PAPADREN-899166 format. One record per residue (C-alpha): residue number from 1; residue in one letter; x, y, z. Coordinates in nm, 3 decimals, m for minus. Layout:
! PAPADREN-899166
+-----+---+---------+---------+---------+
|   k | r |      px |      py |      pz |
+-----+---+---------+---------+---------+
| NUM | A |       X |       Y |       Z |
...
+-----+---+---------+---------+---------+
! end
This chain:
! PAPADREN-899166
+-----+---+---------+---------+---------+
|   k | r |      px |      py |      pz |
+-----+---+---------+---------+---------+
|   1 | M |   3.809 |  20.451 |   3.853 |
|   2 | S |   3.971 |  20.529 |   3.518 |
|   3 | L |   3.911 |  20.315 |   3.210 |
|   4 | R |   4.273 |  20.207 |   3.223 |
|   5 | N |   4.252 |  20.100 |   3.586 |
|   6 | S |   3.908 |  19.938 |   3.555 |
|   7 | T |   4.022 |  19.742 |   3.252 |
|   8 | I |   4.333 |  19.612 |   3.420 |
|   9 | A |   4.145 |  19.547 |   3.745 |
|  10 | A |   3.908 |  19.322 |   3.553 |
|  11 | V |   4.192 |  19.083 |   3.484 |
|  12 | L |   4.261 |  18.850 |   3.777 |
|  13 | T |   4.620 |  18.766 |   3.860 |
|  14 | I |   4.713 |  18.421 |   3.984 |
|  15 | G |   5.072 |  18.354 |   4.086 |
|  16 | L |   5.208 |  18.003 |   4.041 |
|  17 | T |   5.457 |  17.844 |   4.273 |
|  18 | G |   5.817 |  17.946 |   4.223 |
|  19 | T |   6.145 |  18.015 |   4.390 |
|  20 | A |   6.218 |  18.352 |   4.548 |
|  21 | G |   6.436 |  18.562 |   4.321 |
|  22 | A |   6.354 |  18.358 |   4.009 |
|  23 | E |   6.271 |  18.553 |   3.694 |
|  24 | E |   5.895 |  18.584 |   3.652 |
|  25 | L |   5.700 |  18.573 |   3.327 |
|  26 | V |   5.348 |  18.719 |   3.327 |
|  27 | V |   5.116 |  18.527 |   3.094 |
|  28 | G |   4.766 |  18.637 |   2.994 |
|  29 | S |   4.540 |  18.331 |   2.980 |
|  30 | F |   4.174 |  18.246 |   2.951 |
|  31 | G |   4.036 |  18.112 |   3.278 |
|  32 | G |   3.871 |  17.794 |   3.400 |
|  33 | S |   3.978 |  17.462 |   3.248 |
|  34 | F |   4.186 |  17.646 |   2.986 |
|  35 | A |   4.408 |  17.792 |   3.258 |
|  36 | D |   4.430 |  17.454 |   3.431 |
|  37 | N |   4.560 |  17.300 |   3.110 |
|  38 | V |   4.801 |  17.587 |   3.046 |
|  39 | K |   4.953 |  17.514 |   3.386 |
|  40 | A |   4.974 |  17.140 |   3.321 |
|  41 | C |   5.093 |  17.145 |   2.961 |
|  42 | H |   5.286 |  17.468 |   2.916 |
|  43 | V |   5.383 |  17.621 |   3.250 |
|  44 | A |   5.517 |  17.313 |   3.429 |
|  45 | A |   5.761 |  17.215 |   3.155 |
|  46 | F |   5.867 |  17.577 |   3.098 |
|  47 | E |   5.942 |  17.635 |   3.465 |
|  48 | K |   6.138 |  17.311 |   3.488 |
|  49 | A |   6.345 |  17.391 |   3.178 |
|  50 | T |   6.418 |  17.757 |   3.255 |
|  51 | G |   6.405 |  17.795 |   3.633 |
|  52 | A |   6.173 |  18.093 |   3.579 |
|  53 | T |   5.828 |  18.122 |   3.734 |
|  54 | V |   5.497 |  18.208 |   3.572 |
|  55 | A |   5.213 |  18.430 |   3.692 |
|  56 | L |   4.886 |  18.388 |   3.504 |
|  57 | K |   4.656 |  18.684 |   3.445 |
|  58 | L |   4.309 |  18.556 |   3.367 |
|  59 | G |   4.063 |  18.725 |   3.135 |
|  60 | N |   3.911 |  18.714 |   2.789 |
|  61 | S |   4.046 |  18.835 |   2.456 |
|  62 | S |   3.872 |  19.173 |   2.469 |
|  63 | Q |   4.005 |  19.240 |   2.817 |
|  64 | F |   4.358 |  19.147 |   2.715 |
|  65 | A |   4.348 |  19.368 |   2.406 |
|  66 | A |   4.218 |  19.658 |   2.615 |
|  67 | A |   4.489 |  19.602 |   2.877 |
|  68 | V |   4.766 |  19.601 |   2.617 |
|  69 | R |   4.629 |  19.925 |   2.472 |
|  70 | A |   4.594 |  20.082 |   2.814 |
|  71 | T |   4.958 |  20.014 |   2.902 |
|  72 | G |   5.072 |  20.174 |   2.575 |
|  73 | G |   5.394 |  19.990 |   2.489 |
|  74 | K |   5.479 |  19.918 |   2.853 |
|  75 | P |   5.282 |  19.598 |   2.897 |
|  76 | D |   5.213 |  19.430 |   3.229 |
|  77 | M |   5.192 |  19.096 |   3.046 |
|  78 | D |   5.484 |  18.938 |   2.861 |
|  79 | I |   5.289 |  18.694 |   2.643 |
|  80 | V |   4.916 |  18.652 |   2.589 |
|  81 | Y |   4.673 |  18.386 |   2.467 |
|  82 | I |   4.419 |  18.578 |   2.259 |
|  83 | D |   4.174 |  18.530 |   1.974 |
|  84 | N |   4.347 |  18.577 |   1.639 |
|  85 | S |   4.114 |  18.863 |   1.541 |
|  86 | L |   4.223 |  19.062 |   1.848 |
|  87 | A |   4.583 |  18.971 |   1.780 |
|  88 | A |   4.540 |  19.116 |   1.431 |
|  89 | Q |   4.400 |  19.434 |   1.585 |
|  90 | L |   4.699 |  19.472 |   1.816 |
|  91 | N |   4.931 |  19.423 |   1.522 |
|  92 | G |   4.747 |  19.689 |   1.326 |
|  93 | E |   4.793 |  19.926 |   1.619 |
|  94 | G |   5.165 |  19.855 |   1.645 |
|  95 | L |   5.130 |  19.682 |   1.981 |
|  96 | A |   5.248 |  19.332 |   1.889 |
|  97 | D |   5.613 |  19.231 |   1.882 |
|  98 | K |   5.741 |  19.038 |   1.581 |
|  99 | I |   5.799 |  18.673 |   1.665 |
| 100 | D |   6.151 |  18.561 |   1.578 |
| 101 | R |   6.097 |  18.214 |   1.436 |
| 102 | T |   6.471 |  18.146 |   1.433 |
| 103 | K |   6.458 |  18.129 |   1.814 |
| 104 | L |   6.183 |  17.865 |   1.815 |
| 105 | K |   6.289 |  17.501 |   1.784 |
| 106 | S |   5.928 |  17.408 |   1.714 |
| 107 | A |   5.872 |  17.657 |   1.429 |
| 108 | P |   5.946 |  17.415 |   1.142 |
| 109 | D |   5.677 |  17.175 |   1.270 |
| 110 | V |   5.401 |  17.438 |   1.281 |
| 111 | I |   5.159 |  17.461 |   0.987 |
| 112 | A |   5.236 |  17.758 |   0.764 |
| 113 | S |   4.887 |  17.908 |   0.795 |
| 114 | A |   4.927 |  17.945 |   1.173 |
| 115 | W |   5.159 |  18.243 |   1.142 |
| 116 | G |   4.995 |  18.586 |   1.154 |
| 117 | K |   5.071 |  18.884 |   0.935 |
| 118 | N |   5.438 |  18.981 |   0.964 |
| 119 | D |   5.477 |  18.707 |   1.227 |
| 120 | S |   5.300 |  18.936 |   1.472 |
| 121 | Y |   5.123 |  18.639 |   1.630 |
| 122 | V |   5.091 |  18.265 |   1.588 |
| 123 | V |   4.780 |  18.051 |   1.609 |
| 124 | A |   4.839 |  17.793 |   1.881 |
| 125 | M |   4.534 |  17.567 |   1.851 |
| 126 | V |   4.214 |  17.504 |   1.655 |
| 127 | S |   3.868 |  17.511 |   1.809 |
| 128 | A |   3.519 |  17.637 |   1.728 |
| 129 | T |   3.199 |  17.786 |   1.855 |
| 130 | A |   2.927 |  17.522 |   1.818 |
| 131 | L |   2.607 |  17.430 |   2.004 |
| 132 | V |   2.642 |  17.247 |   2.334 |
| 133 | Y |   2.337 |  17.086 |   2.493 |
| 134 | N |   2.223 |  16.861 |   2.774 |
| 135 | P |   2.100 |  16.535 |   2.616 |
| 136 | K |   1.889 |  16.462 |   2.925 |
| 137 | L |   1.684 |  16.775 |   2.858 |
| 138 | V |   1.699 |  16.795 |   2.479 |
| 139 | K |   1.539 |  16.505 |   2.294 |
| 140 | A |   1.651 |  16.601 |   1.942 |
| 141 | P |   1.996 |  16.764 |   1.909 |
| 142 | P |   1.987 |  17.122 |   1.780 |
| 143 | S |   2.082 |  17.137 |   1.414 |
| 144 | S |   2.088 |  17.508 |   1.330 |
| 145 | W |   2.211 |  17.834 |   1.477 |
| 146 | L |   1.854 |  17.957 |   1.449 |
| 147 | D |   1.716 |  17.683 |   1.674 |
| 148 | L |   1.751 |  17.897 |   1.986 |
| 149 | A |   1.457 |  18.102 |   1.857 |
| 150 | D |   1.240 |  17.788 |   1.876 |
| 151 | P |   0.978 |  17.820 |   2.156 |
| 152 | A |   1.086 |  17.474 |   2.270 |
| 153 | Y |   1.402 |  17.632 |   2.414 |
| 154 | A |   1.229 |  17.930 |   2.573 |
| 155 | G |   1.391 |  18.013 |   2.905 |
| 156 | K |   1.640 |  17.727 |   2.873 |
| 157 | Y |   1.932 |  17.876 |   2.683 |
| 158 | A |   2.212 |  18.129 |   2.721 |
| 159 | I |   2.420 |  18.319 |   2.468 |
| 160 | G |   2.746 |  18.506 |   2.506 |
| 161 | D |   2.795 |  18.880 |   2.516 |
| 162 | I |   2.966 |  19.026 |   2.210 |
| 163 | T |   3.277 |  19.099 |   2.419 |
| 164 | G |   3.345 |  18.724 |   2.424 |
| 165 | T |   3.435 |  18.514 |   2.122 |
| 166 | S |   3.125 |  18.293 |   2.134 |
| 167 | G |   2.893 |  18.594 |   2.153 |
| 168 | L |   3.046 |  18.758 |   1.849 |
| 169 | H |   3.051 |  18.429 |   1.662 |
| 170 | Y |   2.687 |  18.359 |   1.740 |
| 171 | L |   2.582 |  18.702 |   1.614 |
| 172 | L |   2.775 |  18.657 |   1.290 |
| 173 | A |   2.652 |  18.298 |   1.241 |
| 174 | V |   2.289 |  18.406 |   1.286 |
| 175 | N |   2.352 |  18.698 |   1.052 |
| 176 | K |   2.490 |  18.466 |   0.786 |
| 177 | A |   2.203 |  18.220 |   0.830 |
| 178 | K |   1.961 |  18.509 |   0.780 |
| 179 | G |   2.130 |  18.618 |   0.457 |
| 180 | G |   2.354 |  18.890 |   0.598 |
| 181 | T |   2.720 |  18.953 |   0.525 |
| 182 | L |   3.010 |  19.097 |   0.720 |
| 183 | D |   2.934 |  19.426 |   0.547 |
| 184 | N |   2.564 |  19.405 |   0.632 |
| 185 | T |   2.485 |  19.274 |   0.980 |
| 186 | D |   2.133 |  19.416 |   0.994 |
| 187 | P |   1.969 |  19.071 |   0.958 |
| 188 | G |   2.176 |  18.933 |   1.244 |
| 189 | F |   2.107 |  19.218 |   1.482 |
| 190 | E |   1.735 |  19.207 |   1.413 |
| 191 | A |   1.723 |  18.830 |   1.465 |
| 192 | I |   1.932 |  18.828 |   1.780 |
| 193 | K |   1.743 |  19.097 |   1.973 |
| 194 | P |   1.459 |  18.869 |   2.089 |
| 195 | I |   1.703 |  18.580 |   2.139 |
| 196 | A |   1.919 |  18.795 |   2.367 |
| 197 | K |   1.614 |  18.915 |   2.556 |
| 198 | G |   1.520 |  18.556 |   2.636 |
| 199 | S |   1.871 |  18.446 |   2.729 |
| 200 | A |   1.927 |  18.336 |   3.089 |
| 201 | V |   2.242 |  18.551 |   3.085 |
| 202 | L |   2.467 |  18.722 |   2.834 |
| 203 | Y |   2.778 |  18.548 |   2.959 |
| 204 | T |   3.119 |  18.713 |   2.938 |
| 205 | Q |   3.340 |  18.429 |   3.065 |
| 206 | A |   3.317 |  18.080 |   2.915 |
| 207 | D |   3.295 |  17.889 |   3.241 |
| 208 | Q |   2.994 |  18.090 |   3.360 |
| 209 | L |   2.787 |  17.831 |   3.176 |
| 210 | L |   2.909 |  17.540 |   3.387 |
| 211 | A |   2.692 |  17.625 |   3.687 |
| 212 | L |   2.390 |  17.688 |   3.465 |
| 213 | F |   2.429 |  17.349 |   3.297 |
| 214 | E |   2.497 |  17.177 |   3.631 |
| 215 | R |   2.176 |  17.319 |   3.784 |
| 216 | E |   1.988 |  17.242 |   3.460 |
| 217 | E |   1.887 |  17.605 |   3.435 |
| 218 | I |   1.979 |  17.592 |   3.068 |
| 219 | A |   1.962 |  17.311 |   2.816 |
| 220 | V |   2.158 |  17.456 |   2.524 |
| 221 | A |   2.407 |  17.731 |   2.446 |
| 222 | P |   2.652 |  17.843 |   2.179 |
| 223 | W |   2.975 |  17.731 |   2.346 |
| 224 | Y |   3.308 |  17.566 |   2.289 |
| 225 | P |   3.354 |  17.191 |   2.227 |
| 226 | D |   3.680 |  17.199 |   2.425 |
| 227 | R |   3.508 |  17.334 |   2.737 |
| 228 | A |   3.224 |  17.085 |   2.690 |
| 229 | G |   3.468 |  16.793 |   2.654 |
| 230 | V |   3.645 |  16.881 |   2.978 |
| 231 | A |   3.311 |  16.916 |   3.159 |
| 232 | M |   3.194 |  16.582 |   3.019 |
| 233 | D |   3.506 |  16.416 |   3.159 |
| 234 | K |   3.399 |  16.546 |   3.500 |
| 235 | G |   3.056 |  16.386 |   3.467 |
| 236 | L |   2.843 |  16.670 |   3.335 |
| 237 | S |   2.566 |  16.561 |   3.096 |
| 238 | L |   2.659 |  16.745 |   2.776 |
| 239 | A |   2.694 |  16.680 |   2.404 |
| 240 | V |   2.821 |  16.883 |   2.110 |
| 241 | A |   2.618 |  16.957 |   1.797 |
| 242 | Y |   2.773 |  17.111 |   1.488 |
| 243 | P |   2.511 |  17.330 |   1.313 |
| 244 | K |   2.422 |  17.242 |   0.955 |
| 245 | E |   2.536 |  17.590 |   0.850 |
| 246 | G |   2.879 |  17.511 |   0.991 |
| 247 | A |   3.048 |  17.595 |   1.319 |
| 248 | V |   3.246 |  17.916 |   1.350 |
| 249 | G |   3.614 |  17.832 |   1.367 |
| 250 | I |   3.827 |  17.964 |   1.650 |
| 251 | L |   4.200 |  18.010 |   1.619 |
| 252 | P |   4.332 |  18.097 |   1.965 |
| 253 | A |   4.662 |  18.273 |   1.909 |
| 254 | V |   4.958 |  18.389 |   2.112 |
| 255 | V |   5.098 |  18.739 |   2.094 |
| 256 | I |   5.399 |  18.900 |   2.262 |
| 257 | P |   5.304 |  19.260 |   2.346 |
| 258 | K |   5.548 |  19.517 |   2.214 |
| 259 | G |   5.767 |  19.665 |   2.484 |
| 260 | T |   5.801 |  19.368 |   2.715 |
| 261 | A |   6.142 |  19.350 |   2.877 |
| 262 | K |   6.125 |  18.970 |   2.874 |
| 263 | A |   6.085 |  18.900 |   2.504 |
| 264 | D |   6.348 |  18.624 |   2.504 |
| 265 | L |   6.184 |  18.448 |   2.798 |
| 266 | A |   5.844 |  18.488 |   2.630 |
| 267 | L |   5.982 |  18.317 |   2.319 |
| 268 | K |   6.096 |  18.022 |   2.532 |
| 269 | F |   5.744 |  17.995 |   2.671 |
| 270 | L |   5.603 |  18.017 |   2.318 |
| 271 | D |   5.835 |  17.735 |   2.212 |
| 272 | Q |   5.683 |  17.517 |   2.482 |
| 273 | I |   5.331 |  17.606 |   2.365 |
| 274 | L |   5.413 |  17.510 |   2.006 |
| 275 | S |   5.620 |  17.200 |   2.083 |
| 276 | A |   5.482 |  16.857 |   2.001 |
| 277 | E |   5.485 |  16.782 |   2.374 |
| 278 | G |   5.294 |  17.096 |   2.470 |
| 279 | Q |   5.051 |  17.067 |   2.180 |
| 280 | G |   4.980 |  16.698 |   2.233 |
| 281 | C |   4.924 |  16.744 |   2.606 |
| 282 | F |   4.690 |  17.039 |   2.552 |
| 283 | S |   4.492 |  16.861 |   2.278 |
| 284 | E |   4.425 |  16.558 |   2.496 |
| 285 | K |   4.342 |  16.750 |   2.813 |
| 286 | A |   4.152 |  17.037 |   2.653 |
| 287 | Y |   3.984 |  16.870 |   2.355 |
| 288 | I |   4.137 |  17.109 |   2.107 |
| 289 | G |   4.309 |  17.075 |   1.770 |
| 290 | A |   4.685 |  17.119 |   1.731 |
| 291 | V |   4.893 |  17.324 |   1.486 |
| 292 | N |   5.208 |  17.115 |   1.530 |
| 293 | T |   5.215 |  16.858 |   1.250 |
| 294 | K |   5.378 |  16.594 |   1.471 |
| 295 | V |   5.069 |  16.570 |   1.695 |
| 296 | K |   4.814 |  16.292 |   1.630 |
| 297 | L |   4.470 |  16.324 |   1.789 |
| 298 | S |   4.329 |  16.031 |   1.984 |
| 299 | D |   3.991 |  15.892 |   1.877 |
| 300 | K |   3.836 |  16.034 |   2.194 |
| 301 | V |   3.944 |  16.388 |   2.111 |
| 302 | A |   3.868 |  16.357 |   1.739 |
| 303 | K |   3.501 |  16.287 |   1.819 |
| 304 | I |   3.458 |  16.628 |   1.986 |
| 305 | V |   3.694 |  16.876 |   1.822 |
| 306 | P |   3.631 |  17.017 |   1.472 |
| 307 | N |   3.742 |  16.723 |   1.262 |
| 308 | G |   3.660 |  16.578 |   0.922 |
| 309 | E |   3.327 |  16.711 |   0.792 |
| 310 | S |   3.275 |  16.949 |   1.085 |
| 311 | L |   3.617 |  17.103 |   1.019 |
| 312 | E |   3.556 |  17.126 |   0.645 |
| 313 | K |   3.225 |  17.308 |   0.701 |
| 314 | A |   3.362 |  17.542 |   0.969 |
| 315 | W |   3.360 |  17.912 |   0.888 |
| 316 | F |   3.699 |  18.067 |   0.964 |
| 317 | I |   3.635 |  18.440 |   0.946 |
| 318 | D |   3.916 |  18.662 |   0.822 |
| 319 | P |   4.063 |  18.815 |   1.142 |
| 320 | E |   4.147 |  19.135 |   0.957 |
| 321 | L |   3.777 |  19.184 |   0.873 |
| 322 | I |   3.679 |  19.122 |   1.235 |
| 323 | A |   3.946 |  19.365 |   1.350 |
| 324 | K |   3.813 |  19.625 |   1.108 |
| 325 | N |   3.448 |  19.593 |   1.214 |
| 326 | S |   3.440 |  19.475 |   1.575 |
| 327 | A |   3.435 |  19.820 |   1.736 |
| 328 | N |   3.127 |  19.921 |   1.536 |
| 329 | W |   2.956 |  19.589 |   1.601 |
| 330 | T |   3.024 |  19.623 |   1.975 |
| 331 | R |   2.881 |  19.974 |   1.989 |
| 332 | R |   2.571 |  19.863 |   1.804 |
| 333 | W |   2.532 |  19.563 |   2.036 |
| 334 | Q |   2.553 |  19.790 |   2.338 |
| 335 | R |   2.287 |  20.021 |   2.194 |
| 336 | E |   2.046 |  19.763 |   2.061 |
| 337 | V |   2.103 |  19.429 |   2.233 |
| 338 | A |   2.271 |  19.457 |   2.575 |
| 339 | R |   2.050 |  19.489 |   2.879 |
+-----+---+---------+---------+---------+
! end
């Protein structure tokens, strides 16, 4: 199988209900509870307002970026949820369409810092990579990124592969804690090798951890507060700890791949994502911060998402620097860390 075909085959397509003959919009989305909330907060209102239907393609940011590259200006997705660093990469490669803010009713309500370079993407929400743990198995909450190297956690943790956001963030957080910089990741790679070797799995999809936590095969993992909050609502014994060094901020973005024939329809979907209604719904269901200034977080959500001190201490890495270095970091990971 060719790289192009294997990459696209890795992305699962789920069609949502619709009317025969209706115009269809293909949306790249993260899976699991994220996709469930996309359907509830963004898709349902969009379909009702436009009469169009939506088909979700599930995957992670790296898979989406690879798929957009593989289709070379003739994308098989019309709009994509993607990490802002990968969105910046696509823009640098000329594969992201410019977002016309004049066609978005919600644009004036969106914080200015959400808009990417040349309006090539827009950040749609605020989250983080932090430490999630099972309080039934962990007596004292973890307080540092380096805690996973503690023998007390031996055999009871999992970290992400570098192809996923949490895996890359964990590597860079460990590197920073060890005195490294984005220009010198040697300390991080040296520190993470034994940690990766002892990991239950190098997970590539966020919701892979759910089963491991449910079966109590792991007690702690670098993961996302939003996923943990949703799992907690379903009864899973979890808690979120923000490392003393600071969480690594996540800015999930939305990009419209250059070449889509449905750019206008994609903009209507984007307007729903950025609307106060769409943002408020997603924040409450997904435990994630909003970029629309008209949204107010409930106390329940504010306790889990990056907020107050945890938001102030969060490390938001320049997406352009990640875009510049990620290919080299990935190759090194594959040589030295992956197994």
